[in-house]
N, C-alpha and C positions, 0 to 999 in steps of 0.2 A: 202601469200601463206600459207593457211592449211594443217600443216604437217599431219594431221592425227594421232594426237599418246595422243587426249586427255583419262585421265582414264586408260593409261598405265603405267608401276610400270617401274623406272630407278633404280639400284644399280649405283652408281659412287664413285669412289675410290680416296683418294688424294682429296677429295670435298671441305675442309676449306678453300680452297684459291687458287688464281692462277689459271693453267689452265684446273683444277676441275672445280673447282667453275664455271669459266664461263663456262662447261660444263652444271655442274647444274644446273645453271640460266635458259639460255634458252631454258632446257628442259622443268621447270619447266613453264617457259612464254607459253611453250604451251598446258599447262594441263598436266602433267607427272607428279604423284605420284614420289616421292625419297625415297630413302635410303642416305643417305649420312654418308660413312667412313671416317675418318681418326685420324691418332693418338689424337694432341691434341683439348683435351675434348672444350675448354673455346673457343676457337679458332673457331669449328665447332659448337658448340651449337650457339657464336652468328649470324654466316654466316644465318643457319637452318630458325633462328628467323625472320632474312630478306628475306628470302624466305619465310616462310608463310605469312608475312605480306603485301608481295606484288605480292601473285599470290595465288590462291583459290585452294590449291592442298595441298597432305599430308604429311608432310614431318618428316624422322624418322631419329634419326643419331644413330651411331655406333661409338663410341670411343673407335679404335682398330687397331692396328697393323695389315694391310691386307696381310702381307709378312709373317706373321707368320698363323700355323692352325688355332689357336684358333682366332684368328681376320675372318679368313675367315669363321667361322663355325659362328659367332656370325652377321656375316653380313648377312649370306643367311638364316639364322634363327629368324634374330630380331622379336622380339616380335610386332602383329600388322602388318608387313609387311605381302607379299606374301610367304616369306621362297624360294625356287629357283623356285617359276615361274616368273620370273622376265622376260618382256618384251627386256630389254634394259640393257646393260651390260658395261658400261663403265671403263676398266682398267687404272690402275696410279699408279705410284708409282713415289715416290721419284729418282732420277737419286745418281746412284753409285758418289764415290771424285773423283776428277779430280788426278790427278800425272803423273809419271813418272811408266812405266811398271814394270820397274824392282824392283820397289819398292814390287809391290803388291805379295802376296803368294796365297796358296791353299784356305787360309780362306775369303782373300777380293772376290775372283775369286767366291766363293761358296755363299756370301752373295750379289755380283751383281746378279748373275741367279736364286738365288730365288725371290730377288724381281724383278725383272725385264723381266725375263722367264717363270720360275716355277707357279710363283703367276696368273699370265692372265693366262696360260693354265688351271690351276687346277681351275680359276672361269670361264674358256669357260667348261671345262667337266662338271662342277654340272649344267650347266645353257640349253644346246644347245639344247639336246634332250627332253627334256620341253616346248622350246621354237616351235622344230619341231612339236611337237604334236599337238600344237597347233594352227600352221601354220604361226607365226611372231614370228620374233626374232631379233635384232641388239646385231652385236659386235664391239665397238668400243677401238680399242686400243692406248691410246696415247704413242707413243714410240719418236721419235728424228730423227729431220732433219740429226745427224750424220749418221742412217741407209742408206742413201745414200751416205752422202759426208762425210765421218768418219774427226773427229776433232784428233788430236794428242793426248791431253790430256785429254779423254776423250774415251780411250781404254776400260776401264770395264763396259762400257757403249756401245759403237760400239759393243762389241760382245754379251753380253748380249743380245742386242736389235735387234740384227740380225737374233739371234738363235729362236730369236720368230716370226720374220718376216717371216722367214722360213718354222715355225712352222704353223704360219695363213694361208701362204699361199698355203697350200699343204688343210689342213682342211675346207676350204672356196670353196675348190673344189671337195669334198668329198662327195655331193649330199644334204647339206644341203641348200644348194640355191633352191633348187626345194622345199623343204617344208617349205620356205618363211623366212628363217634364211641367212643374211649377215654377213659377217666378215670384216673390213677394217682396217687399222690403219693409223690414224694421226700423222703426221710427224711435229711438231712444228720446226721454228727458231730461232731467237732469239725473246722472247717476253718477254716483263720487270716484271721478276716474281724472287720469290728470286731464283729461279734453275739459273735463267741469273749471278744475284749477286755472286752465288758462283762459276761460272766458271770465272766470271772478276778477284773473286779474287787472283783464280789460275794463270789466267793471268800475274796478279800484278806481282807474285812472279818468273815468267820465265821472263818478260822482264824487268822488274823496272819503268814500268810507271802508272801513280796512274790508279784510277778507273775511275776519271771524264773523261782523256787522251782518256781511251780505251773504253768507252761509245760515244764520239764524232765520237773516228775513227771509230766505228765498223757500227755506224749509216750511215754515211757517204758513206760506201760499201755497204749498203742494195740500191738497185735500190727504195725502195719505200721513205728510206728517213728516216725513223723510225724503233722503236722496235712496235711488235706488239702488241695485248691486248688481253687480257682473252676475254673479251663478242665477239670479231668478231670469235675469236678459238671457242667457244662453237655456233653458231650459223654454222660452216660449221660442227659440230660432230651433233647438232640437225637433221641438213636435212640430215646427213647418218641416223641417225637414221629413218629417215619418210617415211612414208610410198612410197611417189616421189622415193625414193632410191634404191627401192627393185631389180635394173640391178646392183646395182654399188657391184661389190663382191671381195675380195680379192685383194685390191688396197689399194695401198701406196700413201697418198694423203697429200703431200709437201705445206707445207703455213709457207712461208720462206719472205715475200716481192717482189719475184725475185732473191734470192741472189743463189740461186743454179745456175751455170753457164753453164750446160749442157744444151740436148735439149731433152732427155729422161732422 
């Protein structure tokens, strides 16, 4: 299926590895030019080099912290790129640490909100009006399955990402969709990424089980019988960005191998 995206520009955050890289790769395969943002320059440049070699698209990199205003300015104004004229924005930032809510103070909460709620809002604010003026735009926020089924040790993430979800629910229905701009959230379950390793480490401290035991136990509990991979996550992201997905707006798309037990 041709997704109708060839020649468009996408800003992809957290794009050096994991789910962000999966999204960047899937978009590049559809002919989308990329501005890839991540903090680690070495890994980011290596990933960008691979995408340039594999696909006939322009791939620019910004080694910066997207959760800081300077990082956002660098990403939105990258030399050789479209500036704020992005057709697609994929927001994504590393999740806050695991732990017991009793140990978190104001500083930890503000950091979580900055990364997982306020940064996506700032990126949306900077780009949606231009998208609406041009008649096409796609915002995809990578959040978490914990938005739908909260996880006790991920309280910081539960709170910050749920705040973003409520914000997007309102803005997605504010008239932008009639101008060709959609906003949706992707809610990953357990994917084989560095973030999963971090949550497993937190669970080791709580349960006393080894990481190997926890991995096996978790995969047995997933109806698909395995963890997800970034490539299949990226394929879903690319479809939501496509011209075929213009009637999908304000939704939370859960990708968890069937783990969520509810009907709705």
